C-alpha positions as CSV (number, residue, x, y, z in Angstrom):
1,X,-4.5,-11.2,-25.7
2,X,-7.7,-10.1,-23.8
3,X,-8.7,-6.5,-23.9
4,X,-10.5,-4.5,-21.3
5,X,-13.8,-5.1,-23.0
6,X,-13.6,-8.9,-23.1
7,X,-11.9,-9.6,-19.8
8,X,-12.4,-9.1,-16.1
9,X,-9.6,-8.2,-13.7
10,X,-9.2,-10.9,-11.1
11,X,-7.0,-10.5,-8.0
12,X,-5.3,-13.6,-6.7
13,X,-4.0,-13.6,-3.1
14,X,-2.2,-16.1,-1.0
15,X,-1.1,-15.8,2.7
16,X,2.3,-17.4,2.8
17,X,4.4,-15.7,5.5
18,X,7.4,-18.0,5.2
19,X,7.6,-17.9,1.4
20,X,10.5,-16.3,-0.4
21,X,8.6,-16.2,-3.7
22,X,5.2,-17.1,-5.0
23,X,4.0,-17.5,-8.6
24,X,0.8,-18.3,-10.3
25,X,0.4,-21.0,-13.0
26,X,-2.7,-21.9,-14.8
27,X,-4.6,-22.3,-18.0
28,X,-4.4,-18.6,-18.6
29,X,-0.5,-18.6,-18.8
30,X,0.0,-22.1,-20.2
31,X,1.0,-23.4,-16.8
32,X,4.2,-21.5,-16.9
33,X,5.5,-21.2,-13.3
34,X,7.7,-18.2,-14.1
35,X,5.1,-16.2,-16.2
36,X,3.1,-14.7,-13.3
37,X,5.0,-13.8,-10.1
38,X,3.1,-12.5,-7.2
39,X,4.2,-9.4,-5.2
40,X,4.6,-9.5,-1.4
41,X,2.4,-6.9,0.2
42,X,3.7,-5.6,3.5
43,X,5.5,-7.8,6.1
44,X,2.6,-10.0,7.1
45,X,3.1,-12.6,4.4
46,X,0.3,-11.7,1.9
47,X,1.2,-12.1,-1.8
48,X,-0.9,-10.8,-4.6
49,X,-1.3,-10.3,-8.4
50,X,-4.1,-8.9,-10.5
51,X,-4.7,-10.3,-14.0
52,X,-7.2,-9.6,-16.8
53,X,-8.8,-12.9,-17.6
54,X,-11.1,-13.7,-20.5
55,X,-14.5,-15.2,-20.1
56,X,-14.6,-18.8,-19.2
57,X,-13.4,-21.3,-16.6
58,X,-9.7,-21.2,-15.6
59,X,-7.7,-23.7,-13.5
60,X,-4.7,-22.5,-11.6
61,X,-2.5,-23.0,-8.6
62,X,0.3,-21.2,-6.6
63,X,3.9,-22.3,-6.7
64,X,5.6,-21.5,-3.5
65,X,9.4,-21.2,-3.5
66,X,9.6,-22.7,-7.0
67,X,8.6,-26.2,-5.9
68,X,5.5,-26.5,-3.7
69,X,2.2,-26.6,-5.5
70,X,-0.7,-25.1,-3.5
71,X,-4.3,-24.7,-4.5
72,X,-6.0,-21.4,-3.6
73,X,-7.6,-21.9,-0.2
74,X,-10.3,-19.3,-1.1
75,X,-11.4,-21.1,-4.3
76,X,-13.1,-24.3,-5.3
77,X,-10.9,-27.1,-6.6
78,X,-11.0,-29.9,-9.1
79,X,-8.9,-33.0,-9.6
80,X,-6.3,-32.4,-12.3
81,X,-6.1,-36.1,-13.2
82,X,-2.5,-36.4,-12.0
83,X,-3.1,-36.7,-8.3
84,X,-3.1,-32.9,-7.6
85,X,-5.9,-30.4,-7.0
86,X,-6.3,-27.3,-9.1
87,X,-8.2,-24.2,-8.1
88,X,-10.9,-22.9,-10.4
89,X,-12.2,-19.4,-11.2
90,X,-15.1,-18.8,-13.6
91,X,-15.2,-15.4,-15.3
92,X,-18.4,-14.0,-17.0
93,X,-17.4,-11.0,-19.1
94,X,-20.9,-10.3,-20.2
95,X,-21.8,-9.1,-16.7
96,X,-18.3,-8.3,-15.6
97,X,-18.5,-10.9,-12.8
98,X,-16.3,-13.6,-11.3
99,X,-18.4,-16.7,-10.5
């Protein structure tokens, strides 16, 4: 588990006004679609979660309503090799930055 000294807090957000639930799956949670649920903020449809991520490159995506995979529209993407796009976040813990 990452500690405060070897990780950076990263906030993930998704605007999904018609969603009933949103979760985050990625390399940081072993692609478990139930491990990291997002919380709906207000009534406008914004969903969010903040995680401490260790240094390195992490691939991820949002799962909307338990079935719809959605890459992060605010992040770069890569081909996952299975016909889907994954979002990518790079974390540099030496400078405490998200790249």
